[in-house]
N, C-alpha and C positions, 0 to 999 in steps of 0.2 A: 150860235153854233149848237147843233143838236147833240145832246149827251147820249152816251150808251145807256140803254135801259136794262134793268135787271129783273129778277124774279118779283121784286116788290112792286113793279109797275103793273103787274097783272096777276090774276089767279086763274086756275083751271076753270072755275065757274063762269067767269066772264070773258075767257079767252076766245078770240076768233082770229082768223088769218088777217082780217082787215086791221086789227090792232097793230100787227107787225108792219103792214104796208104803210099805215098812217104814221107810225113812228119812224119809218124810213128803213127799208130792207137793205139799202146800201148805206153804210155809215158815212156821215158827212165830215167827221173830224179827221180826215186823212192827213191833215197838216201835222197833227200831234202824233200820228202813228207812223211807225217805221215799216212801210210796205216794201217787201222785197219783190213782190209780183202784183201787178194790177192788170186786170182783164177788163177791157172797155168796149162794149157794144159788139161782142163776137157773134156772128151769125154763120150758119152752115146748113146747106140743104142737100138732100138726095132726092132722086125721083120719087115724088109722091109724099115726101117726108120733110118737114122743117125740123131738123135735128137740134139746132141751136138758134135762138131768136133774141138778139140784142142782149146777150149775157154780160153782166158787169159786176165785178166784186174785187176786193183786194185781199192779199194774204200777207200777214205780218211776219217779219223776219224772226227766225228762231223759234217758231211755234209749231204745234201739230194742229193742222187745220182740216176738219172733216168736210168731205164732199159727199152728200147723200141725196137720195131720190129713188123713185121706183125704177125698175128696168124700163128703158126707153125714155128716161128723163133727160138724157143728153150727157151723162157723165163720161161715158167711153169716148164719145165724139169730142168732148172738150179736152180730154187727156190727149187724144191724137192730134188735136190742133196745137196744144202746148208742147208736144214732143216732136212736131214737124212731120208727122205722118199725113195729116190733112192740112190743107191751106184754107183759112177762113175766107168767106166771100166779102165780109166787111168787119170792121172793128180793129182793135189794136191790142198787142201784148206789150206791156212795159216791164222790163226786168231791171231792177235797180234804177228806175226812172228813165231807162233808155228803150226806145221802140225797137222791137225785134221783128224780123221777117224770116221765119224758119221755112225753108223750102224742102228740107229733108231731115231725118232724125239726127244725123251727125251735126247739123247746125245747132239744134237744141242741146245736144250733149256737150258741144264745145262751149255753149253759153252757160252751162252748169245745171241743166235740167235733165234728170234721169227718171226712168220709169221701171218699177219692179212690177212686172205683169202678173196677173192671176194665173195664167198658164205658164209653167216653167219654161224658160227659153235659154237652155244651156247646152253646151257641147258635151253630152253626157259621157262619152268614152274618155274625155280628157280629165286631168287632175283638177283638184280644187284651185290650186295656184294658177294653172293655165286658164281656167275659166274666169278667175278674178281679173286677169290681165288681158283677156282677149280684146283686140282692137287698141291696146295700149301697152304693148310688150316692151320691157326695158331692153335697150340695144347697146352693144359695145362693139366697136370696130365693125359695124355692119351685121353683126350676128346677135341673136337673142342671148341676153345674159341670164341664163337659167338660175344661177345662184342668187343674183340680186332679186329676181322675181320671187323666189321662194322665201328669201329673207323679208322682203316687203310684205308678202302675203301673211307670213307669220306675225309680223308686227301689227297688222290690222286685226288679226284674230285675237292676239293677246290683249290689244287695247279694248276690244269688245268683250273679252272674257268668255270666249266660246271654245268648246272642246271639239275641234275638227282638225284632222290631219291634212296638211296642205298638199301632201303627195297622193292622197286617196282619190280614186276615180269617182267622179260625180255620180255615175250610175249605181254606185254601191251605197249611196247616202239615203237617208229617210227624206220624205217630202219636206219636212221642217228644215232640215239642214240644207237642202237644195235651195229653199227660199232664202236662207241666210247667205248662201253663196251669191245669189242674185243681188242681195243688198250690198255685199262686200264688193261686187263688181261695180256697182254704182258709186260706192265710196271711192274706189280707186280712180274714177274719172274726175274726182274733185267736185262732186255735185254740190251745188248750193241749195238746190230744191230737189227733193226726192218724192216722186209720186208713187204711192203704194196702192195698187188696185186689188182689193179683196185679198190681202196677204194671209189672212187667217182662215180662209174658206175650208182648207183640208187639214187643219191642225187640231191636235188633242188639247185638253185643258193645260197639261204640263208644258206642251210646246208653245201654247199661247203666252204663258208667263215669260218664257224665254224671249219670244218675239217682242212683247211689250217692254221688257228690260232693254233690248237692243234699240227699239224705237226711241225710248226716253234718253238713252245714252247719245244717240245721234242728235236729238234735239239739244241736249246739253253741250254738245260740241259745236253748236251753232248752225246745224243743218236744218232747213225748213222742210217739214213733212206735210204733204197733202195726202190725207188718209181716207180711202174710200172703203166703206164696209156696209153690208146690210145688217150686221150685228150691232144693234144700237147700244148694247151694253158696252161695247168697245169704244164707241163714240164718246160716251159719257165718262169712261175711265181715262181715256188718253188725251182727248182734244181740248183746246182752249176755245176755238171758234168753229162754228158749223155753218156751212153754206148748203142751202136746199135748192135743188133744181126740180122742175116738174114740167113735163111736156115741152122740153127744150127752152124753158124760161127760167130766169133767176127769180126765186120766190122770196128768199130771205138770207141774210148773213148776220148771225147773232152769236153772242157769247154762249157757249155750250151750257155753262152753269145756270143760265137764266131759263133753260127749257126743262120741261118734264118729258118723259117718253111719249105720253099721250099727245102732247102739243107738237112734238117733232113729227110723229106719225101723221097727225092732221095736216101739217104743212106739206109733208111728202105726197100724200094721196089726195088732198083736197076734199076729204070727207071723213066722217067718223067711221071707224071700222067695226066698232062694237067688240064682241068677244074675239080675242085673238085666236082661240081654238074653238070654232063653232061645232063641237062634236054633237052628233045626233045619234041616239041609241035606237036600234031596231032589233027585232027578235033574231036570235042566233040559232042556227039549225044544228044538224048532226055533223059528225066529223067528215070532212071532205078530203083532207090530206093528212097522212100520218108518216112520219119518218122514224125508223127504228135503227139505232146503233150505227149511224152513218159514219164511216171512217175513211180518211185518206191520209196516207203517211205524211207526217210533218205539217199537215194542214188542218185536218178535221179529226176529232177524237171522240168516237162513240156518242154521237149526238142523237137524241130522241126527243120528239115533240109532235104535237098534233095541232091542226087548224080546223076550225068549224066553219060551216057554210054561213056566209053573211057576217063574218067576224072581221074586225080590223086587228090583225095580229102584228105586234111589234117585235123587231129583233134589234136589241141594243148592245153596245160594246164599244170599246175604244178602237181607233184605227189599228188594223192588224189583228183584230180578234177572230177573223175568219167568217164574218157575216156574209160578204159578197161571195166568197168561195163556196159557202154552204148552198146558196140558192143556185149558183152556177152548176154545182154537182147535181142538184135536184132536177134542173132543166136540161141536163144532157150536154151542157157546154163543156164542162170539165169531167174527167173520169173520177170514180171513187173505188176504193179497194174492197170494202165490205159494207154490209148494211142493207136494209130493205126500205122501199118507198111504196106506200099504198095511196092510190087515188081513187076515190069513190068505191072504197072497199076492195079494189083490185090491185094486185102488185104490179108495179110498172118499173121499167128501167129504160128511160129515154136514151136513145143512141145519138140524138142530135137535138138542138134547139128547135129545128124545123118540126120534129116529131112532137115535142112538147107543145108547140104552138097549135098544132092540129088536134091536140087533146084538150085544149082550152086554157093554156097558160099564156100569160103575157109578161113582158119585163120592160120596165122603164129603168134603164141602166144609170149607174152613178155618173158616168161621163156622157151626157146627152149629145154633146157636140160630135164626139168621135164614134159613139156606139149606138146612139138613138136616132140620129138624123143624118141625111146626106146634105151637107151644108149648101152645096151649089145647086141643089134641086129645089123646085118651088114647093109651096105649101101643099098644093094639090097632090103632087107626086109623093111627097113624104107621108101624107095621110093614107094614101092607097098602097104604100109599099108592101105591107104585110097582108094585103087584101086583093092581090092580083086575081084570085079566083072569082072575085065579085065584079071585076071590071073587064075580064077577058071574055071575048066571044069569038069562037073560031080561031083561037090563037092570036087574036089582035086586041090590043087595048082600046076600049071604046072611050074616047075623050069625053063624050057626053055623060057617061056614067061616072067617070073620075070627077068631073065638074060638079055633078049632082051630089055625090058623097062629100066632097070637100066643102062645098057651100053649106051643106046641112050641118057638118060638125064645126065649122068656123062659127056658125050662128049659135049652135048648142053650147059651145064652150066659151063663147065671147072672145074669140081669138082676135087680137088687134093686129090687123095686117092691111096694107094698102089694097091687096087683092090676093086671090088664091094662086096667082101666077108669080107672086113675089118670092124670091129665093129666101129660104129660112135663115140664112146667115145674116140677113138684115133685120130680123125680128129681135125683140128683147128676150132676155133669158126666160122670163115667165111665160111669154107667148110661145117660145120654142118648146118649153116643157108641155104646154097645152097641146101642141101639134103631136108630140110623142103620145100623150094620153089619148088624143083623138084616134090615132092609128090603132090602138088596142081596143078602144070602144067600138070602132067600126068592125074590128075582128070579133067582137062579142066574147072576149076572154072571160072565162068563169073565175079564174084566179089571177089577179093582177099583182105583180110584185113591184114595189116602188123602192128603188135603191137611192137614198138621199134625195127624196123628191123635191125638196125646197132649197137645196144648196145653191148659193149664188143668186137667190131670188129675193126680191124686196118684200116688205111686210104686206103690202096690198095684194101682190100676186100670191103670196103664201096663203092668205085667207081664202082667195079664190080656189086654190088647189085643194084646200081642206074641204071647201064646200062641194067640190067635184067628187072628193072621196065619199062624202055623205050621200051624194046622188047615186054613186056607183053601188054603195052598200044597199041603199033603198031599192035599187033595181035587182038586188039578189046576188051581186058580185061578192067575192071574198077578196080581201085586201091584205097583203103582207107588206109592212113598211119597215125598211132598214134605215135607221137614222142615228147620227151622232149627237143630235140635239135632244137632250132629255126632256125639255119642256114639250117638244113636239110629240115624243113618244107618250108621255104622260097625258097630254092634252087630247090626243086623237085615237089611242089604241084601247081596245077592250081587254087585252092581255099582252104581256110582254115577256119575251125570253131574253136572258142576258148571256153573252158569250165573253170568254177570255181565253186568248191563245188557243183557239181552235176547239174549245170545249164549252158545253153548256154549264153555266155556274149558277143559274137561278131562273125562276119563273114567277111572275107576280100578276095578280088580277088588277084591273084598273083601280079598284077601291084601295088596294094596298100599295100601289106604286108611288114611291116618292123618289126625289133625286138622290137622297142619302142612301136608300136601299139599293137603287140601281147602281150607283157608283161603287158601293161596297162589293157588289157582285162583279162589276166590271174589272176591278183590280185584284 
């Protein structure tokens, strides 16, 4: 019987992926392990894409099990198979040793598998208690027993040690508390296995600590957690075992403690990434954008800063600091009460985003799925959406021109897609982000604002986005990056402005920027 191997079995110096495969990426001692879930030979295909190819691994009862991989590795497809949204073409799911055949999500939920999705899926006008019991309302004499529902909801909240009012409407809660309500909804269904899909993507450091405490409490209660995250620090802090998928295939299932970050990244991407932040420095020109005393009641307070041509300018701050609201005001999307904006030494006040676009601005929004792309349109159409003047002739869209531009930028940005006619909803997060960037590169925007450019994107795609930023700066573009990830701000920006509660609290040059200094200004 092959034993588990640990860090002593290899070192970074002599580590290769073959070492893992040779030792056995699927552990053989399943007889000794208490597997609550076993996935055996699962395959799933879509037109032009093999999403899962003979994936097999086990999940031990009462553990936190990481599922990692690049965007497009097959994680989301596997989740949907496990939760009954998709039906596998081959393979088996064994829950507590029994074969399962989920034809719909309710089948998986009844069997004890729940999913806490990255995108919040709550009935926001309803209360916390009502959302916790949706689909499983306590009934007495044919009527909903509201009192029992509130008591049960309060009991769950008290057990987890959370400060939430069960009568509060969900639409008044922070993102973090909404995420917790999703978790409590899953608990209420008596989940044995809880799949958490990027639960920390939009949370602050403080909120992360609360989430981690809840996850550990759930584990201690005997609930098995499958935890999906692109933040590898979380994987190492929370999980016992890590499964790596790549290109729809199972690469390895290993004790998390036996891995280093570099080794895990190598397994995920199948290559060495080198420098995580491949910053390249180019000459910085004169001031291209200046903002003076910009103010909007209850949102922005007397903000002044300037950005130079060819600079990568960072805007840092915790969630709610007003970073996105600031750029929306500059771009004419939202109004402002007072202040002045100068672009190329001329005062401007854009009345709409359309006007800002035609003056050389572009925006890659925080929510690419809702604001950056039209999900049901193809790659070709999305790339050309902000560039209709380039493909219109006589009021008619010329398909040949659309095709030409789309193929050019798919090649330039190495966008992985079956074809330019593929709907963007079927692309991975990293490739969707590249499509948004392609749209503005085709527009030839002089100032490109990237709001959380790598949120929800794997380490390999992040590095590609950073290299694209270098290419844009080399071509003379000016980049403004809004990011909650301080390593990203420090690693890629020439200068950073820090915000807190709608006001500017600091500004640092690259050489002076440290996480400690930025955090001090953030709070």
